C-alpha positions as CSV (number, residue, x, y, z in Angstrom):
1,M,-37.2,241.0,1.0
2,G,-39.7,243.0,-1.0
3,G,-42.2,245.3,0.8
4,T,-45.9,245.6,0.3
5,A,-48.3,248.2,1.4
6,P,-49.3,248.1,5.1
7,S,-51.8,245.3,5.6
8,E,-53.9,247.5,8.0
9,P,-54.3,251.2,8.3
10,P,-52.7,252.4,11.5
11,H,-54.9,252.0,14.6
12,R,-55.1,255.4,16.3
13,G,-56.5,255.8,19.7
14,G,-55.1,259.0,21.1
15,R,-51.3,258.6,21.1
16,R,-51.6,254.8,20.4
17,S,-50.9,253.7,16.9
18,L,-49.7,250.5,15.2
19,R,-48.6,250.0,11.6
20,L,-47.9,246.6,10.1
21,E,-46.2,245.8,6.9
22,L,-45.8,242.3,5.4
23,R,-42.5,241.3,3.8
24,R,-41.2,238.0,2.5
25,A,-37.8,236.4,3.0
26,G,-38.2,233.2,1.0
27,P,-40.9,231.1,2.7
28,V,-40.8,233.2,5.8
29,G,-43.4,235.9,6.4
30,V,-41.8,239.0,8.1
31,V,-44.3,241.3,9.8
32,V,-42.7,244.6,10.4
33,A,-44.5,246.4,13.2
34,S,-44.1,250.0,14.3
35,G,-45.7,252.1,16.9
36,V,-47.3,250.8,20.1
37,L,-48.3,247.2,20.9
38,D,-50.8,247.3,23.8
39,I,-54.2,246.1,24.8
40,H,-55.7,248.4,22.1
41,T,-53.6,247.3,19.2
42,I,-52.4,243.7,19.7
43,A,-55.5,242.2,18.0
44,L,-54.3,243.7,14.7
45,L,-51.0,241.9,15.0
46,E,-52.6,238.7,16.1
47,R,-55.0,238.9,13.1
48,E,-52.1,239.4,10.7
49,V,-50.3,236.3,12.1
50,L,-53.5,234.2,11.9
51,E,-54.1,235.3,8.3
52,L,-50.5,234.3,7.4
53,L,-51.0,230.9,9.0
54,S,-54.4,230.4,7.3
55,A,-52.7,231.1,3.9
56,G,-50.0,228.4,4.6
57,T,-47.1,230.6,5.8
58,V,-46.2,228.9,9.1
59,Q,-42.7,230.4,9.5
60,I,-43.1,234.0,10.8
61,V,-40.8,236.6,12.1
62,V,-42.2,239.7,13.8
63,D,-39.8,242.7,13.5
64,L,-40.2,244.8,16.7
65,A,-37.5,247.3,15.9
66,G,-40.1,250.0,15.4
67,I,-42.2,249.3,18.5
68,R,-41.9,251.9,21.2
69,I,-44.0,250.2,23.9
70,C,-45.1,246.6,24.5
71,D,-47.4,246.1,27.4
72,A,-48.4,242.9,29.2
73,A,-51.5,242.5,27.1
74,A,-49.4,242.6,24.0
75,M,-47.0,240.1,25.4
76,G,-50.0,237.8,26.0
77,G,-51.0,238.3,22.3
78,L,-47.5,237.5,21.1
79,L,-47.6,234.3,23.2
80,R,-51.0,233.3,21.7
81,A,-49.6,234.0,18.1
82,Y,-46.6,231.8,18.9
83,R,-48.7,229.0,20.2
84,A,-50.9,229.2,17.0
85,A,-47.9,228.9,14.8
86,T,-46.3,226.1,16.7
87,A,-49.6,224.2,16.8
88,L,-49.4,224.1,13.0
89,G,-45.8,222.8,13.0
90,G,-44.4,226.3,12.3
91,S,-42.7,229.0,14.3
92,L,-43.0,232.6,15.3
93,R,-39.8,234.4,16.2
94,L,-39.5,238.0,17.5
95,A,-36.7,240.2,16.3
96,G,-35.0,243.5,17.1
97,P,-36.8,244.8,20.2
98,G,-35.5,248.3,21.1
99,P,-34.1,248.9,24.6
100,L,-37.5,249.7,26.3
101,V,-39.2,246.7,24.8
102,A,-36.3,244.4,25.6
103,E,-36.3,245.7,29.2
104,S,-40.0,245.1,29.5
105,F,-39.5,241.5,28.2
106,S,-36.7,241.0,30.7
107,I,-38.7,242.4,33.7
108,V,-41.5,239.9,33.1
109,G,-39.3,237.0,31.9
110,F,-40.8,237.0,28.4
111,G,-38.8,235.2,25.8
112,G,-38.4,231.9,27.5
113,D,-40.9,230.2,25.2
114,V,-41.1,232.7,22.4
115,P,-37.7,233.1,20.8
116,V,-36.5,236.8,20.7
117,Y,-33.5,237.6,18.6
118,R,-31.4,240.8,18.3
119,G,-32.5,241.4,14.7
120,V,-34.3,240.1,11.7
121,T,-31.3,238.4,10.2
122,A,-30.6,236.5,13.4
123,A,-34.2,235.4,13.6
124,L,-34.3,234.3,10.0
125,E,-31.1,232.3,10.5
126,R,-32.2,231.1,14.0
127,D,-28.8,232.2,15.3
128,E,-28.8,231.2,18.9
129,S,-25.7,233.3,19.7
130,R,-27.8,236.4,18.9
131,R,-30.9,235.3,20.8
132,L,-31.9,237.4,23.8
133,K,-32.1,235.6,27.0
134,P,-35.2,236.1,29.3
């Protein structure tokens, strides 16, 4: 995977910030996210996914390893992005959530429809043995 410059400048609203970087793993677009995913920042990630889909990249992995917080609004945005990808015959897989994000997903049962994997490699390989259960 080769990196590119972040697609968006970080969104800053007080302590909230989100940084996105697009990488490629063959035909798969990997969006590396770091910071906070919440009601104030999720639109940036959704826009990135929609731009990838519009450009013909329908296999997308979102790397969440650098996300510190993911609130309910952000989970709704991730679900919308997943539905947009699957509507085009593609997929959106989430990868590598840290302990707090994984716990938030577990509490609300997130990850039943949207596949969540332990890391980017597992998501790229669709390794079900390393998929997190809701």
